[in-house]
C-alpha positions, 0 to 999 in steps of 0.5 A: 458518538455525536455527529459535534463530537466527529466534527470537532476531533476532525477539525482538531486533527487536520488543524495539527497537520496544517500546522506541521505543514506550515512549519515544515514548508518554509523556504520550500522549494523542488529540492524539498518537495521532492527529496526532502533536502536529503536531511530527513532523520532515518528514524522519522521515516521509518516511524512514518512509513510504518502507517504509510505501509499500513493505510486504511486498509490494514485498519479496516480490512485486516480485522474484517479478514479474520472472521472467514474460516478459510482465512482467519490468521493466514494473512501472517503468512504474508507478512512474514514474506513481506519481512524477506522482500523487506531485506531484499529491498534494502541490500539489493535495490536502495544501494541501487538507487543511492548509487545512481543518485536519481530523484525518480527510481524510474530514472534507472530504467533509462539509464540501463535499457532506454526511453521506452522502458523508463516510460513503461515503468513510470506509467506501470507505478502511476497506474499501480499507485493511482489504484492503490491509493484509491482503494485505501481512501475509498474505505475511508470515504464510505466510513466518513459518509456513513458516519456523518455527511450521509445524515447531512445529505452530503453526496459521496462524490462531495465526501471524496472531493473533501477527503482529497482537498484536506491532503492537498492542503498540507501537502502542496508546499512542502511535499515530501519534507512535510510528509516525514513529519506528519506520517510520523504523527498519524502513524502515532495516532493510528498505533496508540488508536489500535492498541487502546482499543485493544485494551478497552474491548478486552475489558468490555469482554472481561478477558483479564479475568478470563486468562487474558487476550492471547488465551481468548484469541487462542481459544476463539476458533479463528486464529489458526495462522498457517495454512500447509494442507491444501496447495490448491488453496488460495491460502497455502502457506508458500503461496502466500510467503512467496507471493508477500515477498514480491509484493513487497519488492514491488509495492515498497521497493519498486514504488516511488512512493515509498522509495521516495522517503527512503531516498530523502534520508542522508545516506544509505546507511540511514535508509537501510536501518529505516528499512529493517527497523519498520520491516520487524514493527510491521510484523508486530503491528499486523499481528495486533490488527489481527487479534483485534479482528478476533477481539471485535468478533467475539465482542459482536457475537455477545453484544451485536449479533445482528451485525454478524448475521449482516456480514454473513448475509453479505449485507455488510462488508467485513471491512466495516466491522470495526466501524459498526462497533466503534461508532455504536453507542455500546461502546462508549465515545471514548472508543469511536474517538480512538477508532476515527483518529486511528482511521484517518491517521492510517489512511492519510499516512499512505494517501498524502505521500501517494499524492506526493510520489505521483506528481513527482513521478508525473513531473520528472518522468513525463514532463521532464521537470529537470530540463525546465527553468526554475519558475517553470518547474515551480509552477508545472509542480503545482499544476500537476499536484492539482491534476493528480488530486482530480485523478484520485477523486475520479478513480475513488468514484469509479471504484465505488460503483464498480467493486464490492470486493474486500479492500485488502483482497482487491489491493493484492489483486491488482498488485499482482497485476501491475507491480509484476512488469516493474519487478521483472524489468528492474531485476532483469536489469540487475541480474544480466548485463544483456542489451535488449530492444527497448521499443518492444518493452511496452508490448512484452509488459502489456503481454504479460499483465494479460497473460496473467489476467487471463490465467487468473480469470479462467482459474478455479473460482475465477469470473470466467468458471461456472462456480464449482467447476475446475479451471484451466488448472483443475482446482488450483486457487490463484492467491497473491503469488499470481505476482510471481508469475506476472514478474516471471512472464515479464522476465522471460519476454525481456530475455526473448528480445535481448542479446549479449553486450558485445562491447562488454564481451570484448572488454572482457576478453581483452582484460584476460589477454593482458 
C-alpha cells in the first residue's frame, strides 16, 4: 500500500472528525464539555460506546490472541463475564449515579465516606485510565510508525505527539458533546472494516466454495472456546468469566470515561437501554474479531509462512499479524484501506473519550472546578486538557521502551491492579451503611494493590519465580480473576476500619418503638 494513499486516507478521515467537531461545538461551554447538556440520544451513545469499549487493542490484539494454542477463542469466556457485568452496571450503578446527580462519579465517594475516599477513588481512575489509554494508543502509534513515519525518518516520539495532537484538536471545544457523534462515526468505520475484511480474506482463501467461514473456523484447530479441564491454568472458564464480570464493573461502571457518556443521556431509562444494547452487540463483535484472527492465521500459513515463523520465534508480536497482512501488497490496497480506517477509528474512539474524561475528573475532583468563576472554569478546563495530552504522550513513550507484552494481556493485567480498589470501595458503600475512618482509605487501597501484586509476582509463571517451579500456590496461574482478589482485599480492609452507623441504628430502633 503506497504511502501517498495512506496519507490521503488519514487526512480525509481527520478532516471529517474536525468538521463534526466544528458543528457540534457551537455555543459549547463546560456543561457541554462535561455532560453534553444532558441531551445525548441513547442510541448514539450506545453505538459509539461499542467502539470506545473495543479500541485498537481489540482490533489488533484479539485476532493475534487466536494463534496461541493455550488461548484460541478463550477470550469469549471473559466476554460472557463482561455481559453479566454490564447488567450489574445498568441496574446497580447507573441508578446510583443518576440519583446522586454527579458530574464525576467519584463525587459519590465524598458523599458516602468523605474527602480521602473521594480523592483516592479519583486518583485510581486517573492512573487506570492514563495507563489504559496509553496502551491502546501505543498500538496505533506502532502501526503508523511502521507503515508511514519510519520511512520518512520521523522518530517514534514525534508520531506519538502527532497522534495526541489530532485528538486534542477535535475534542478541545465540544468535549463529550462532540465525542458522542465522532465515536458513533468511528464505530461505524471500525465495524464496517472488520466485516469487509472477513469477507475479502475468506474469498482469498476460497472459503465460500469450501463450506463457508464457520466451517473453516471450526476446523482450523484454534477455535476452542471453553476451558474447563485445568483449574490451575490461567484460562480456566470460571476464573475468566468471573474476572471478566469484575473487569466490566471496574473498567465500565466505575470508570468516568464510560459513565460520562451514560450520564449525558436524558434519563436513567435511556442510559440503561444504551448499556444493555451495547453489551449484546459487543458479544457478537468480539466473536467476529476472533473469527477474523482465525482467518488471518489461515491466510498467513498459506501465503505468508514467514510471518507465522516470525511470531513463533518472538521476532514479531502477535499484535502485528493483522497489520502485516493488511498492509502487504498480496491482499491489495482495499484491505489495507479498510484496515487503516478500522484501526484509527477503533483507537481514537476510545482515546478521545479517555482524554475528555481525564480532563473532567482532574478538573472536578482535584481542582474543584465547580467553585470557580465561569470565566476561570473555561480557562482551567482548557489548561487541564492540554496537560492531560502531554501526560499521555509521556506515558506512551515510557511504555514503548519498557514492555513487550501483548496489549490485551497488558491491559487486563493493569486493570486487575488498579480497578480493584474502586470496586471494593464502591460496593462496600452500596452494600453496607457503616461509617469508616476516612483517612485510612488511601492506605487500605495501596496495601490491597501491593498484596495483589505480590500474589501475582510470586505465583507460578510470575516474574518472582524461576520458570517451571511452583509458586506460593503451587502451579496455580493467576488470570483476569486477580481483580476479584484485589477488590476483596479492599472490601475487607474497609470493613476492618468501619463501625455501625449509630445514628441510623437509633433511628431504626425509634421507628420500631413507635
